[in-house]
C-alpha positions in Angstrom: 0.0 0.0 -0.1 3.0 2.3 0.4 3.9 2.1 -3.2 0.5 3.2 -4.7 1.9 6.2 -6.4 4.5 4.3 -8.3 1.8 1.7 -9.2 -0.4 4.5 -10.6 2.3 6.3 -12.5 3.6 3.0 -14.0 0.0 1.8 -15.0 -0.5 5.1 -16.6 2.7 4.9 -18.7 1.9 1.3 -19.7 -1.6 2.2 -20.8 -0.4 4.9 -23.2 1.2 1.9 -25.1 -2.3 0.3 -25.4 -1.5 -2.3 -22.7 -3.5 -3.2 -19.8 -1.3 -1.4 -17.3 -0.7 -4.4 -15.0 2.9 -4.8 -16.1 3.4 -1.1 -15.7 1.9 -1.1 -12.3 4.4 -3.9 -11.2 7.3 -2.0 -12.7 6.2 1.2 -10.9 5.9 -0.6 -7.8 9.4 -2.2 -8.1 10.9 1.1 -9.3 9.5 3.0 -6.3 10.8 0.4 -3.9 14.2 0.6 -5.5 14.1 4.4 -5.2 13.3 4.3 -1.4 16.3 2.0 -1.0 18.8 3.8 -3.2 18.0 7.5 -2.4 19.2 7.5 1.2 22.6 5.8 0.0 23.1 8.3 -2.6 22.4 11.1 -0.1 24.8 9.7 2.4 27.5 9.3 -0.2 27.0 13.0 -1.4 27.3 14.3 2.2 30.5 12.3 2.8 31.9 13.3 -0.4 31.2 17.0 0.4 32.8 16.8 3.8 35.9 15.2 2.7 36.1 17.7 -0.3 35.8 20.7 2.3 38.4 19.3 4.6 40.8 18.7 1.8 40.3 22.4 0.7 40.6 23.6 4.3 43.9 21.7 4.6 45.2 23.0 1.3 44.2 26.7 2.3 46.1 26.3 5.8 49.1 24.4 4.6 49.4 25.6 1.0 50.2 22.0 -0.1 48.0 19.4 -1.9 46.3 17.4 0.8 45.8 14.5 -1.8 49.4 14.4 -2.9 51.4 11.3 -2.0 55.1 11.1 -2.4 
């Protein structure tokens, strides 16, 4: 019942092709479920990337050296 919006959108898209909409409803249900799983992971990755980027820029500003350089 949580994925009703995905089912409705999928069914509407599938009906445009002249199909019954059942396959589209199933696809929409699965797509919405996958999005609910993947979206928090993407947001977490983006925040982590931003934090390390800003820290590296801060270190470079303080020391004047490339923080990612390995010799």
